[in-house]
C-alpha positions as CSV (number, residue, x, y, z in Angstrom):
1,M,14.7,-4.7,-18.8
2,K,16.0,-4.5,-15.3
3,L,13.4,-2.7,-13.1
4,I,14.5,-0.9,-10.0
5,T,12.2,0.5,-7.3
6,I,13.1,2.8,-4.4
7,H,11.1,3.5,-1.3
8,Q,11.5,4.9,2.2
9,P,11.5,2.4,5.0
10,N,7.9,2.5,6.2
11,Y,6.8,0.9,9.4
12,L,4.7,-2.3,8.9
13,P,3.9,-1.1,5.3
14,W,0.6,-1.6,3.4
15,A,0.2,-4.1,0.6
16,G,1.1,-1.7,-2.2
17,F,4.7,-1.4,-0.8
18,F,5.2,-5.1,-1.3
19,H,3.5,-5.1,-4.7
20,K,6.3,-2.8,-5.9
21,W,8.9,-5.2,-4.5
22,M,7.2,-8.2,-6.1
23,I,7.2,-6.7,-9.6
24,S,10.8,-5.2,-9.5
25,D,14.2,-6.7,-10.0
26,A,15.7,-4.9,-7.1
27,F,14.3,-2.9,-4.2
28,I,16.3,-0.1,-2.6
29,I,15.4,1.2,0.8
30,L,15.9,5.0,0.7
31,D,17.1,5.6,4.3
32,T,19.4,8.6,3.5
33,V,16.7,11.3,3.0
34,Q,15.3,13.6,5.7
35,Y,12.9,12.1,8.2
36,H,9.4,13.6,8.3
37,K,7.3,13.5,11.4
38,N,3.8,12.1,11.3
39,E,4.2,10.2,8.1
40,W,4.6,6.4,7.5
41,Q,8.2,5.8,8.7
42,N,7.2,5.3,12.4
43,R,3.5,4.3,12.3
44,N,0.8,2.4,10.5
45,R,-2.7,1.1,11.1
46,I,-4.4,-2.1,12.1
47,K,-8.1,-2.9,12.4
48,T,-9.9,-3.1,15.8
49,S,-13.5,-3.5,16.9
50,Q,-13.5,0.4,17.1
51,G,-12.1,0.9,13.6
52,A,-8.6,1.6,12.5
53,Q,-6.0,2.1,15.2
54,W,-2.5,3.6,14.8
55,L,0.6,1.6,15.9
56,T,3.2,4.2,16.5
57,V,6.9,3.8,17.4
58,P,8.0,6.8,19.5
59,V,11.2,8.4,18.1
60,T,13.9,10.8,19.2
61,Y,14.2,13.1,16.2
62,R,16.0,16.4,15.7
63,F,15.8,18.3,12.5
64,P,17.3,17.7,10.0
65,Q,18.2,14.1,10.8
66,T,17.9,11.5,8.0
67,I,15.8,8.4,8.4
68,E,18.8,6.3,9.2
69,Q,19.8,8.6,12.1
70,V,16.4,8.6,13.9
71,G,16.4,6.8,17.3
72,I,13.7,5.1,19.2
73,A,12.5,6.7,22.4
74,P,12.7,4.5,25.6
75,K,9.0,3.9,26.0
76,P,6.9,0.7,26.3
77,W,5.7,0.9,22.7
78,A,6.4,-2.6,21.8
79,R,4.5,-4.2,24.7
80,K,1.4,-2.1,23.8
81,Q,1.6,-3.0,20.1
82,V,2.0,-6.7,20.8
83,A,-1.1,-6.6,23.1
84,A,-3.1,-4.6,20.5
85,I,-2.3,-7.1,17.7
86,E,-2.9,-10.2,19.8
87,Q,-6.2,-8.8,21.1
88,N,-7.6,-7.6,17.9
89,Y,-6.5,-10.5,15.6
90,A,-7.1,-13.3,18.1
91,K,-9.8,-14.7,15.9
92,A,-8.1,-14.0,12.6
93,P,-7.6,-17.4,10.8
94,Y,-3.9,-17.0,10.1
95,L,-2.5,-15.1,13.1
96,D,-0.8,-18.2,14.5
97,K,0.8,-18.9,11.1
98,Y,2.9,-15.7,11.2
99,W,2.9,-14.3,14.7
100,S,5.5,-16.7,16.2
101,E,8.0,-15.2,13.7
102,L,6.9,-11.6,13.9
103,K,6.4,-11.2,17.7
104,P,10.1,-11.6,18.6
105,I,10.9,-8.7,16.2
106,F,8.7,-6.4,18.2
107,E,10.4,-7.6,21.4
108,Q,14.0,-6.9,20.5
109,P,15.7,-3.9,22.1
110,W,15.8,-1.7,19.0
111,Q,17.9,1.5,19.2
112,D,17.1,3.1,15.8
113,L,14.0,3.2,13.7
114,C,15.4,2.3,10.4
115,T,17.0,-1.0,11.6
116,L,13.6,-2.0,13.1
117,N,11.7,-1.1,9.9
118,V,14.1,-3.0,7.7
119,A,13.9,-6.1,9.9
120,M,10.1,-6.0,9.7
121,I,10.1,-5.4,6.0
122,R,12.5,-8.3,5.4
123,A,10.4,-10.6,7.5
124,L,7.1,-9.6,5.9
125,G,8.6,-9.7,2.4
126,A,9.8,-13.3,3.0
127,M,6.3,-14.3,4.1
128,L,4.9,-12.8,0.9
129,G,7.5,-14.4,-1.4
130,C,9.3,-11.2,-2.4
131,E,12.4,-12.5,-4.1
132,A,14.2,-9.4,-5.5
133,P,17.3,-8.2,-3.6
134,L,16.7,-5.6,-0.9
135,L,19.4,-3.0,-0.5
136,L,20.0,0.1,1.6
137,A,20.8,3.4,0.0
138,S,23.1,4.2,2.9
139,E,25.3,1.3,1.9
140,M,25.5,2.2,-1.8
141,G,27.8,5.3,-1.7
142,E,27.3,9.0,-2.3
143,V,24.6,10.1,-4.8
144,S,23.1,13.5,-5.7
145,D,20.8,15.4,-3.3
146,D,18.5,16.2,-6.2
147,P,15.3,14.1,-5.7
148,T,15.2,13.0,-9.4
149,L,19.0,12.5,-9.9
150,R,19.2,10.6,-6.7
151,L,16.8,8.0,-8.0
152,I,18.6,7.8,-11.3
153,E,22.0,7.4,-9.8
154,L,20.9,4.7,-7.4
155,S,19.2,2.8,-10.2
156,K,22.2,3.1,-12.5
157,A,24.4,1.8,-9.7
158,L,22.6,-1.5,-10.0
159,D,22.7,-1.4,-13.8
160,G,19.0,-0.7,-13.9
161,T,17.4,0.1,-17.2
162,A,14.0,1.2,-15.8
163,Y,12.7,2.8,-12.6
164,L,9.3,2.1,-11.0
165,S,7.8,5.0,-9.1
166,G,4.8,5.2,-7.0
167,S,1.8,6.8,-8.7
168,E,2.4,10.1,-6.9
169,G,5.8,10.4,-8.6
170,R,4.0,12.0,-11.6
171,N,3.7,15.1,-9.5
172,Y,7.3,15.7,-8.7
173,L,9.7,13.6,-10.8
174,Q,11.4,15.3,-13.7
175,Q,10.5,12.8,-16.4
176,S,12.7,14.4,-19.1
177,T,15.7,13.8,-16.8
178,F,15.0,10.1,-16.9
179,Q,14.8,10.2,-20.7
180,D,18.2,12.0,-20.8
181,A,19.7,9.3,-18.6
182,N,18.3,6.5,-20.9
183,L,16.3,5.1,-17.9
184,E,12.7,4.1,-18.7
185,L,10.2,5.5,-16.2
186,Y,7.1,3.6,-15.0
187,F,4.5,4.4,-12.4
188,Q,2.8,1.9,-10.1
189,Q,-0.9,1.5,-10.7
190,V,-2.8,-0.4,-8.0
191,E,-6.1,-0.8,-6.2
192,A,-6.2,-1.8,-2.6
193,P,-7.2,-5.5,-2.3
194,V,-10.6,-6.3,-0.7
195,Y,-10.9,-9.4,1.4
196,P,-12.8,-10.8,4.4
197,Q,-12.0,-8.9,7.7
198,L,-13.0,-9.1,11.3
199,H,-14.7,-6.3,13.1
200,G,-17.4,-5.1,10.7
201,D,-17.2,-3.0,7.6
202,F,-14.1,-3.3,5.4
203,I,-11.3,-0.8,5.9
204,S,-8.6,-0.5,3.2
205,H,-5.0,0.6,3.2
206,L,-4.1,-0.9,6.5
207,S,-0.8,-2.5,7.4
208,V,-0.1,-5.7,5.4
209,L,-0.4,-7.5,8.7
210,D,-4.2,-7.2,8.2
211,V,-3.9,-9.0,4.9
212,L,-1.7,-11.8,6.2
213,F,-3.7,-12.5,9.3
214,H,-6.9,-12.7,7.4
215,C,-5.8,-14.3,4.1
216,G,-2.7,-16.4,4.8
217,D,-0.9,-17.8,1.8
218,T,-3.4,-16.3,-0.6
219,S,-2.0,-12.9,0.3
220,K,0.8,-13.5,-2.1
221,E,-1.2,-13.7,-5.2
222,M,-3.7,-11.1,-4.0
223,I,-1.0,-8.5,-3.6
224,R,0.8,-9.5,-6.8
225,N,-2.5,-9.1,-8.7
226,M,-3.6,-5.8,-7.1
227,G,-2.3,-3.9,-10.2
228,G,0.7,-3.3,-12.4
229,M,2.5,-0.3,-13.8
230,T,2.1,2.2,-16.6
231,Q,4.1,4.9,-18.4
């Protein structure tokens, strides 16, 4: 079985994003679909002494731009995010292990959101031991606009024999269409990992930064073991 997974390029994704990458044979970044405001493409959360805090990249977006077309607004977002991370994770045991590599990514003069997100995803994936190839849908040629056929055609382009969806895919994917295409369909099944955190009561589903800064190398197995997949 050659298992393919496809996901939009989220900003500083949560652990479950990397779990999908870890258990797949290839990971396609779906940057060719329409951008949606106030979702996960330009923001995610870290933990502070006041609770969860959003880190948001300001964008220049005009409907109906696709994710790959969305620009970054000329505002001092990076400086503020660096300060927030350094302040709130100063006492985290593994901040120093990863921050020297991540901080320069924040500080580069990014012009578009997708390029920033992919750079962050690649860096974080390397830290977590994600080994499957990472590809961009925008570099793979034309495919159908139909949400289900698009996934099938991208998977087939890599000679995939199975597709791994997020659990929410049960609500919208045309499962019979996968059967007709001789492509096995699986759904991710995970539970958010629980681990020691700074700043009081545990908060789940934060950016994977929170896992790395608190857990270090043990983050790899923690994320890999947070679940599996089911039909």
